[in-house]
Backbone as ProteinMPNN parsed JSONL, in Angstrom:
{"seq_chain_A": "MRLGLLVLVSLLIAGCNEQSKPIVSDPAAPPGAETGLHGVWTTHGVDETLGEVDVEMMLEEDGRLSMVLILSSGGRRSFPGSWAFEGDELVLSGVYFSPDGESRVRWQVKDGVLVLEDASGRQQEWQRKK", "coords_chain_A": {"N_chain_A": [[82.497, 140.48, 138.115], [83.646, 139.221, 135.495], [85.435, 137.279, 136.343], [83.315, 135.581, 137.736], [82.432, 134.928, 135.25], [84.149, 134.037, 133.891], [84.986, 131.394, 135.114], [82.837, 129.76, 135.086], [82.644, 129.333, 132.326], [85.089, 128.111, 131.983], [84.366, 125.936, 133.093], [82.615, 125.234, 131.128], [83.579, 125.229, 128.748], [86.671, 124.864, 127.662], [89.808, 125.855, 126.353], [91.791, 123.612, 123.816], [94.405, 121.487, 122.894], [96.666, 121.606, 120.042], [96.401, 118.733, 119.301], [94.507, 117.48, 119.536], [91.468, 115.487, 119.308], [88.401, 115.858, 117.376], [85.387, 115.088, 118.79], [83.638, 113.34, 117.293], [80.135, 112.255, 115.681], [81.077, 111.458, 113.14], [83.684, 110.823, 111.852], [84.757, 111.88, 108.877], [82.077, 113.279, 108.037], [81.943, 116.357, 106.819], [82.643, 119.73, 108.34], [79.355, 121.932, 108.984], [77.339, 122.665, 107.867], [75.895, 120.088, 107.733], [76.659, 118.999, 110.176], [74.894, 120.021, 112.156], [75.175, 122.002, 113.769], [74.305, 125.078, 113.698], [72.071, 127.205, 115.125], [70.332, 127.717, 118.099], [71.776, 126.956, 121.613], [71.216, 125.554, 124.749], [71.996, 125.533, 128.382], [72.801, 125.214, 131.813], [74.521, 126.409, 134.98], [76.208, 127.258, 137.703], [77.265, 130.753, 138.346], [80.252, 132.243, 139.876], [79.63, 135.087, 141.045], [77.302, 135.489, 139.826], [75.747, 133.557, 140.382], [72.567, 131.16, 140.145], [72.638, 130.714, 136.687], [71.138, 130.358, 133.589], [72.11, 129.713, 130.234], [72.525, 130.736, 127.008], [73.137, 129.601, 123.881], [74.328, 130.845, 120.763], [74.662, 129.963, 117.365], [75.17, 131.404, 114.62], [74.895, 130.695, 110.891], [76.393, 132.438, 109.408], [78.741, 132.412, 110.793], [78.791, 134.402, 113.016], [78.371, 134.61, 116.675], [76.258, 134.276, 119.832], [76.242, 134.58, 123.207], [74.136, 134.352, 125.873], [73.849, 135.027, 129.405], [71.228, 134.33, 131.356], [70.126, 135.393, 133.676], [68.71, 134.532, 137.401], [67.53, 136.713, 138.034], [65.769, 137.499, 136.247], [67.295, 139.334, 134.437], [69.133, 139.401, 131.84], [72.473, 138.611, 130.048], [74.564, 139.609, 127.615], [77.012, 138.743, 125.379], [78.782, 139.151, 122.462], [80.154, 137.354, 119.718], [82.171, 134.991, 117.791], [82.461, 131.846, 115.733], [83.932, 129.385, 114.465], [85.561, 126.758, 112.494], [88.273, 125.233, 112.99], [91.17, 123.496, 111.69], [90.386, 120.57, 112.966], [89.113, 121.371, 115.529], [86.2, 123.351, 116.993], [86.302, 126.507, 117.021], [85.334, 129.117, 119.572], [85.392, 132.553, 120.137], [85.311, 136.126, 121.315], [84.371, 138.108, 123.721], [83.084, 137.607, 126.018], [84.973, 134.662, 126.562], [87.17, 135.427, 128.238], [90.224, 135.24, 129.662], [91.66, 135.091, 127.386], [90.29, 135.651, 125.137], [89.363, 133.299, 123.57], [88.111, 130.522, 123.143], [88.698, 126.822, 122.207], [87.258, 123.825, 121.713], [86.308, 120.317, 121.659], [84.202, 118.454, 120.069], [80.502, 117.586, 119.611], [77.802, 116.179, 118.663], [75.011, 114.596, 119.859], [72.318, 112.547, 119.478], [70.399, 114.96, 119.749], [72.006, 115.96, 121.306], [74.065, 118.674, 122.408], [77.938, 118.021, 123.052], [80.288, 119.737, 124.561], [84.308, 119.212, 124.83], [86.941, 120.086, 127.043], [90.201, 120.355, 127.414], [91.329, 118.726, 129.329], [89.214, 116.905, 129.718], [86.923, 117.005, 130.961], [83.322, 117.727, 130.377], [80.694, 119.165, 128.986], [77.072, 119.428, 128.635], [74.814, 121.139, 125.884], [71.297, 121.69, 125.108], [69.29, 121.606, 122.55], [67.795, 124.094, 121.876], [64.038, 124.371, 121.729]], "CA_chain_A": [[82.052, 139.641, 137.546], [84.274, 138.616, 134.316], [86.125, 136.448, 136.616], [82.939, 134.477, 137.735], [82.339, 134.423, 133.852], [85.422, 132.77, 133.217], [84.898, 130.132, 136.023], [81.745, 129.537, 134.673], [83.404, 129.183, 130.965], [86.402, 127.28, 132.049], [83.654, 124.604, 133.226], [81.915, 124.909, 129.925], [83.879, 124.942, 127.193], [88.044, 125.237, 127.958], [90.642, 125.138, 125.527], [92.348, 122.404, 123.542], [95.588, 121.647, 122.285], [96.428, 121.059, 118.701], [96.713, 117.755, 119.102], [92.902, 117.13, 119.999], [90.658, 115.25, 118.01], [87.082, 116.487, 118.011], [84.502, 113.569, 119.322], [82.099, 113.66, 115.996], [79.724, 110.627, 115.472], [81.258, 111.071, 112.099], [84.893, 112.082, 111.445], [84.127, 111.762, 107.607], [81.136, 114.263, 107.424], [82.419, 117.994, 106.735], [81.7, 120.736, 109.589], [78.874, 123.071, 108.145], [75.04, 122.199, 107.903], [75.538, 118.795, 108.471], [76.789, 118.957, 111.79], [73.608, 120.402, 112.869], [75.672, 122.94, 115.188], [73.633, 126.389, 113.68], [70.976, 127.546, 116.091], [70.752, 128.361, 119.85], [71.868, 125.782, 122.412], [71.479, 126.456, 125.855], [72.532, 124.744, 128.886], [72.306, 125.374, 133.151], [75.258, 126.326, 136.071], [76.591, 128.451, 139.021], [78.47, 131.568, 138.498], [80.149, 132.487, 141.413], [78.921, 136.345, 141.154], [75.704, 135.8, 139.523], [74.53, 132.687, 141.431], [72.762, 130.132, 139.234], [72.097, 130.817, 135.468], [71.016, 129.236, 131.991], [73.417, 130.246, 129.115], [72.319, 130.35, 125.464], [74.876, 129.676, 122.686], [73.247, 131.091, 119.24], [75.908, 129.894, 116.532], [74.341, 131.8, 113.18], [75.319, 130.013, 110.075], [77.382, 133.351, 108.665], [80.068, 132.188, 112.011], [78.482, 134.725, 114.192], [77.827, 133.901, 117.748], [76.199, 135.397, 121.026], [76.584, 134.402, 124.713], [73.367, 134.956, 126.952], [73.487, 134.473, 130.321], [69.634, 134.522, 131.889], [69.675, 135.282, 135.42], [67.347, 133.864, 138.14], [66.448, 137.72, 138.787], [65.471, 137.603, 135.128], [68.464, 140.063, 134.189], [69.78, 138.936, 130.433], [73.763, 139.79, 129.957], [74.65, 139.46, 126.141], [78.331, 138.873, 124.771], [78.276, 139.103, 120.845], [81.655, 136.986, 119.255], [82.299, 134.195, 116.468], [82.7, 130.524, 115.593], [84.64, 128.682, 113.425], [86.351, 125.482, 112.775], [89.649, 125.443, 112.802], [90.813, 121.997, 112.211], [88.915, 119.567, 113.825], [88.562, 122.054, 116.362], [85.432, 124.462, 117.168], [87.01, 127.762, 117.641], [84.859, 130.103, 119.853], [85.814, 133.916, 120.035], [84.535, 137.219, 121.748], [84.36, 138.954, 124.905], [82.846, 136.091, 126.939], [85.54, 133.728, 126.859], [87.983, 136.204, 128.379], [90.986, 136.262, 129.188], [92.402, 135.119, 126.109], [89.228, 136.032, 123.783], [89.028, 132.426, 122.682], [88.176, 129.212, 123.415], [89.056, 125.449, 121.347], [86.821, 122.432, 122.492], [86.483, 119.399, 120.931], [82.409, 118.867, 120.057], [80.204, 116.216, 119.192], [76.192, 116.198, 118.682], [74.793, 113.316, 119.99], [70.98, 112.764, 119.912], [70.347, 116.309, 119.56], [72.723, 117.16, 122.55], [76.272, 119.199, 121.831], [78.772, 117.772, 124.184], [81.458, 120.362, 124.276], [84.773, 118.588, 126.142], [88.026, 120.681, 127.077], [91.405, 119.54, 127.06], [91.344, 118.058, 130.777], [88.408, 116.203, 129.37], [85.358, 117.643, 131.36], [82.398, 118.289, 129.624], [79.329, 120.037, 129.221], [75.967, 119.365, 127.492], [73.894, 121.763, 125.803], [70.348, 121.3, 124.856], [68.655, 122.342, 121.706], [66.377, 125.075, 122.643], [62.998, 124.512, 120.665]], "C_chain_A": [[82.683, 138.981, 136.136], [84.818, 137.52, 135.295], [84.844, 135.462, 136.999], [82.597, 134.06, 136.748], [83.098, 133.402, 133.71], [85.23, 131.276, 134.032], [83.98, 129.115, 135.686], [82.146, 128.911, 133.153], [83.869, 128.398, 130.921], [85.122, 125.69, 132.03], [82.987, 124.137, 131.949], [82.391, 124.67, 128.899], [85.687, 125.895, 127.429], [88.793, 124.42, 126.816], [91.165, 123.763, 125.31], [93.354, 122.868, 122.976], [95.648, 121.107, 121.082], [96.593, 119.842, 118.574], [95.783, 117.283, 119.4], [92.037, 116.544, 118.882], [89.267, 115.493, 118.458], [86.589, 115.095, 118.162], [83.5, 113.928, 118.66], [81.997, 112.561, 115.957], [80.383, 110.451, 114.036], [82.31, 111.677, 111.35], [84.426, 112.547, 109.677], [83.141, 113.141, 107.361], [82.228, 115.822, 107.741], [81.685, 119.001, 107.647], [81.097, 121.668, 108.2], [77.286, 122.752, 108.773], [75.386, 120.61, 108.762], [75.847, 118.341, 110.158], [75.586, 119.167, 113.077], [74.143, 121.147, 113.771], [74.823, 124.44, 115.404], [72.367, 125.966, 114.378], [71.099, 127.764, 117.268], [70.57, 127.331, 120.851], [72.052, 126.386, 123.626], [71.953, 124.851, 127.524], [72.62, 125.658, 130.805], [73.981, 126.032, 134.012], [75.033, 127.639, 136.882], [77.106, 129.361, 138.561], [78.442, 131.87, 140.321], [79.462, 134.103, 141.877], [77.406, 136.464, 140.952], [74.773, 134.605, 139.984], [74.021, 131.787, 139.704], [72.206, 131.289, 137.277], [71.932, 129.841, 134.324], [71.653, 130.192, 131.081], [72.497, 129.381, 127.782], [73.248, 130.653, 124.422], [73.961, 130.09, 121.515], [74.304, 131.405, 118.381], [74.823, 130.056, 115.221], [75.061, 130.881, 112.109], [76.716, 130.839, 109.341], [78.396, 133.534, 109.698], [79.848, 133.608, 113.032], [77.871, 134.264, 115.425], [77.516, 135.244, 118.793], [75.765, 134.66, 121.802], [75.562, 135.089, 125.622], [73.112, 134.763, 127.885], [71.933, 135.201, 131.024], [69.787, 134.513, 133.237], [68.428, 135.069, 136.136], [66.836, 135.096, 138.338], [65.483, 138.093, 137.262], [66.124, 138.445, 134.191], [68.811, 139.047, 132.674], [71.41, 139.842, 130.631], [74.506, 139.499, 128.839], [75.994, 139.682, 125.433], [78.147, 138.275, 123.221], [80.136, 138.114, 120.72], [81.332, 136.423, 117.819], [82.652, 132.9, 116.906], [82.971, 130.757, 114.684], [85.258, 127.733, 113.094], [87.475, 125.525, 111.898], [90.736, 124.174, 112.847], [90.119, 121.215, 111.879], [88.629, 120.071, 115.294], [87.364, 123.101, 115.955], [86.437, 125.197, 117.474], [85.921, 128.979, 118.094], [85.394, 131.564, 120.287], [84.699, 135.07, 120.829], [84.785, 137.541, 123.34], [84.324, 137.471, 126.714], [83.497, 135.07, 127.441], [87.38, 134.588, 126.948], [88.941, 134.8, 129.019], [91.589, 136.325, 127.808], [91.419, 135.57, 125.012], [88.682, 134.962, 123.139], [88.858, 131.356, 123.26], [88.679, 127.747, 122.28], [88.377, 124.193, 121.78], [87.015, 122.008, 121.046], [84.77, 119.202, 121.272], [81.958, 117.626, 119.374], [78.642, 116.652, 119.494], [75.855, 114.782, 118.283], [73.285, 113.35, 119.969], [70.325, 114.128, 120.383], [71.088, 116.775, 120.928], [73.884, 117.676, 122.02], [76.879, 118.655, 123.405], [80.123, 118.597, 123.615], [82.392, 119.613, 125.66], [86.311, 119.595, 125.797], [88.893, 120.1, 127.139], [91.696, 118.425, 127.816], [90.447, 116.553, 130.639], [86.864, 116.151, 130.217], [84.691, 118.262, 130.482], [81.026, 118.922, 129.938], [78.227, 120.153, 128.395], [75.119, 120.969, 127.331], [72.71, 120.916, 124.893], [69.893, 122.273, 123.102], [67.792, 123.193, 122.102], [65.495, 124.907, 121.219], [62.267, 125.68, 120.672]], "O_chain_A": [[81.982, 138.065, 135.706], [84.469, 136.457, 134.782], [85.102, 134.316, 136.63], [82.316, 132.861, 136.756], [82.851, 132.219, 133.478], [85.354, 130.193, 133.459], [84.145, 127.91, 135.877], [81.777, 127.745, 133.015], [83.562, 127.574, 130.059], [85.082, 124.755, 131.23], [82.802, 122.951, 131.679], [81.833, 123.968, 128.056], [85.87, 127.112, 127.378], [88.702, 123.26, 126.415], [91.119, 122.875, 126.161], [93.536, 124.02, 122.583], [94.869, 120.193, 120.814], [97.065, 119.61, 117.461], [96.077, 116.133, 119.726], [91.925, 117.034, 117.759], [88.919, 115.387, 119.634], [87.202, 114.104, 117.764], [82.584, 114.634, 119.08], [82.902, 111.734, 116.069], [80.303, 109.301, 113.605], [82.217, 112.599, 110.54], [83.772, 113.567, 109.459], [83.484, 113.979, 106.526], [82.985, 116.104, 108.67], [80.462, 119.118, 107.73], [81.618, 122.009, 107.138], [76.577, 122.69, 109.778], [75.187, 120.223, 109.913], [75.315, 117.569, 110.956], [75.434, 118.758, 114.228], [73.567, 121.032, 114.852], [74.606, 124.976, 116.49], [71.769, 124.891, 114.326], [72.243, 128.085, 117.591], [69.467, 126.816, 121.036], [72.74, 127.389, 123.813], [72.102, 123.633, 127.435], [72.439, 126.875, 130.77], [74.795, 126.031, 133.089], [74.229, 128.569, 136.842], [77.99, 128.806, 137.909], [77.669, 131.841, 141.279], [78.865, 134.235, 142.945], [76.568, 137.147, 141.539], [73.542, 134.575, 140.0], [74.637, 131.734, 138.64], [71.554, 132.32, 137.108], [72.501, 128.757, 134.197], [71.652, 131.406, 131.286], [72.063, 128.243, 127.601], [73.918, 131.658, 124.187], [72.842, 129.585, 121.425], [74.878, 132.494, 118.344], [73.964, 129.249, 114.865], [75.972, 130.226, 112.615], [77.717, 130.291, 108.881], [78.999, 134.607, 109.709], [80.766, 133.858, 113.814], [76.877, 133.543, 115.334], [77.959, 136.392, 118.83], [74.863, 133.913, 121.421], [75.838, 136.171, 126.139], [72.014, 134.208, 127.939], [71.704, 136.407, 131.115], [69.529, 133.5, 133.887], [67.312, 135.327, 135.684], [65.698, 135.074, 138.809], [64.577, 138.925, 137.301], [65.65, 138.419, 133.055], [68.607, 137.837, 132.77], [71.632, 140.977, 131.053], [75.493, 138.891, 129.253], [76.152, 140.773, 124.885], [77.552, 137.251, 122.887], [81.055, 138.275, 121.523], [80.629, 136.937, 116.949], [83.049, 132.648, 118.044], [82.696, 131.72, 113.967], [86.159, 127.87, 113.921], [87.64, 125.733, 110.696], [91.16, 123.835, 113.952], [89.404, 121.045, 110.892], [88.042, 119.381, 116.128], [87.395, 123.665, 114.861], [87.405, 124.767, 118.101], [85.582, 129.782, 117.224], [86.142, 131.318, 121.233], [83.486, 134.871, 120.899], [85.635, 136.879, 123.937], [84.954, 136.944, 127.631], [83.095, 134.466, 128.436], [88.349, 134.465, 126.198], [88.561, 133.633, 128.925], [91.938, 137.347, 127.217], [91.918, 135.86, 123.924], [87.782, 135.121, 122.315], [89.692, 131.185, 124.149], [89.155, 128.261, 121.268], [89.161, 123.403, 122.307], [87.426, 122.513, 120.002], [84.175, 119.594, 122.277], [82.66, 116.826, 118.756], [78.34, 117.372, 120.446], [76.073, 114.077, 117.298], [72.865, 114.356, 120.54], [69.749, 114.184, 121.469], [70.782, 117.808, 121.524], [74.6, 117.072, 121.221], [76.398, 118.846, 124.522], [80.807, 118.306, 122.633], [81.983, 119.399, 126.801], [86.729, 119.81, 124.659], [88.646, 118.917, 126.903], [92.163, 117.378, 127.367], [90.736, 115.474, 131.156], [85.944, 115.356, 130.028], [85.148, 119.19, 129.814], [80.49, 119.085, 131.034], [78.298, 120.922, 127.436], [74.86, 121.743, 128.252], [72.917, 119.911, 124.212], [70.261, 123.403, 122.783], [66.901, 122.765, 122.835], [65.878, 125.14, 120.073], [61.393, 125.866, 119.825]]}, "name": "protein", "num_of_chains": 1, "seq": "MRLGLLVLVSLLIAGCNEQSKPIVSDPAAPPGAETGLHGVWTTHGVDETLGEVDVEMMLEEDGRLSMVLILSSGGRRSFPGSWAFEGDELVLSGVYFSPDGESRVRWQVKDGVLVLEDASGRQQEWQRKK"}
């Protein structure tokens, strides 16, 4: 099952190298509340093992992170973690991000949509949950 999650995660948010730049709307704006990242974000994907899943990513102001997979059967799988800014990267940590336990991404919030981009340029859009 973790292999299937790894495949989904690699499409959602893969690591960036240290030379990456974030894709922020206003690079002069400091990270934190001004970025609008706090809250619950959702996306949809297909996991090799679990099939179609909705994914909720909750970013709390205190740095806590919760990743929840919502299965088409109605079941839920939850993975706690943490998030932080390091330099100009968004770093997501926890079991969900196996095998390394961490994912570094470039990010942008544009028109209420969170776009995460991996080092190879693959992007995943997350909608803010209402």
